[in-house]
C-alpha positions, -999 to 999 in steps of 0.1 A, spaced: 1 390 -670 8 426 -680 -2 458 -661 -8 492 -675 -2 514 -644 6 515 -608 -7 544 -588 7 554 -554 -13 575 -531 -46 569 -550 -78 583 -532 -103 576 -560 -105 538 -561 -113 528 -525 -113 541 -490 -83 560 -478 -49 563 -495 -42 533 -516 -18 517 -541 -36 508 -572 -26 481 -598 -43 484 -632 -39 451 -649 -41 445 -687 -66 423 -705 -104 425 -705 -130 407 -726 -160 427 -712 -154 457 -736 -179 480 -717 -191 508 -740 -174 540 -730 -149 523 -707 -126 547 -692 -95 526 -699 -101 508 -733 -64 505 -738 -63 480 -710 -85 456 -730 -54 443 -747 -37 416 -727 -3 427 -741 -7 463 -730 18 478 -707 46 459 -690 50 424 -676 41 418 -640 73 405 -627 88 397 -593 104 432 -594 70 447 -600 57 428 -569 86 440 -548 79 476 -559 42 474 -549 50 458 -516 74 487 -508 47 512 -518 23 494 -494 46 496 -465 40 531 -451 14 534 -423 -6 561 -442 -13 536 -471 -47 520 -463 -45 492 -489 -43 478 -524 -68 481 -552 -69 459 -582 -85 474 -614 -80 469 -650 -86 458 -676 -101 431 -656 -84 414 -626 -109 385 -628 -99 374 -663 -88 338 -655 -53 343 -666 -50 375 -645 -65 357 -615 -39 330 -618 -11 357 -618 -26 378 -591 -35 351 -566 1 344 -552 7 382 -552 -25 390 -532 -18 361 -508 16 377 -502 0 412 -496 -26 397 -472 0 379 -452 25 408 -450 -2 434 -445 -32 418 -427 -44 453 -415 -46 468 -450 -77 464 -471 -77 448 -505 -103 461 -530 -109 447 -565 -131 459 -594 -147 435 -618 -170 438 -647 -181 403 -637 -208 400 -610 -200 381 -578 -226 355 -590 -207 351 -623 -174 347 -605 -187 321 -582 -205 300 -608 -185 269 -617 -184 266 -655 -188 303 -660 -161 320 -681 -146 340 -652 -146 311 -627 -113 292 -625 -93 273 -599 -80 307 -585 -114 325 -582 -126 314 -548 -93 319 -530 -88 353 -547 -122 364 -535 -114 352 -499 -84 376 -499 -105 406 -509 -123 429 -485 -145 448 -509 -155 437 -545 -169 464 -568 -188 443 -593 -207 446 -625 -201 460 -660 -200 497 -665 -233 506 -683 -232 540 -699 -270 544 -697 -267 540 -660 -237 562 -656 -239 584 -624 -209 606 -615 -223 612 -580 -218 576 -570 -189 568 -548 -162 544 -561 -182 533 -591 -193 546 -625 -228 532 -631 -257 525 -607 -258 488 -615 -224 483 -599 -223 471 -563 -197 476 -536 -198 443 -518 -184 439 -483 -168 405 -489 -160 398 -452 -197 403 -442 -208 384 -473 -187 354 -463 -200 356 -426 -237 357 -435 -237 337 -467 -257 365 -484 -244 395 -503 -239 424 -480 -232 458 -495 -203 478 -482 -212 508 -461 -185 533 -451 
C-alpha cells in the first residue's frame, strides 16, 4: 500500500486534534473528488514499518485525540489488508484514542459478503473503528455546512453503538 500524505494536528477530519493518514488507491472515482491524485494505487510513498513508527510517535502526545484514515479509499481490499495490522497496533497501544475512517463504500456494502469491498480483513477492521464516515461524495448533494463530510448522503456512523444495538446508529457529538 502507498500513502499520499500524513497530517499531524488535523482538526478537519474528525473530533479533536488528530493524526490523519491519506492512503492511495480508489476505484470509486467520485465526480469532483477533492483528492483525485489519490485514486492511483501507486501515488505517494510506500507504507512501511518506518511509516507506522512515525505515525505511532505522532499519536503519542496526550493532546492528540486519535487517528483518521482517509484516501484514496482505506476500504479498497488491498488497503484493508495493509491497514488492519497497523490499526490493531494503534488500538492496542492507544485504547483511549478514537479511530475514524472515511469510505466511499457504505457500511452495508462493506458488510456484504461477495461485494467488491468485502474481504477477509473488513469485519475486523470495522471492529477497530469508532466512527465510519460512509458513502460516496455526490457533487449534487454537496453541502459545505455539514460537519466532517462533503455531501448530504454521507453518514457519520457511531460504530461502537452500531455494534451494541445491531442497527446503524449515527454519531452525535
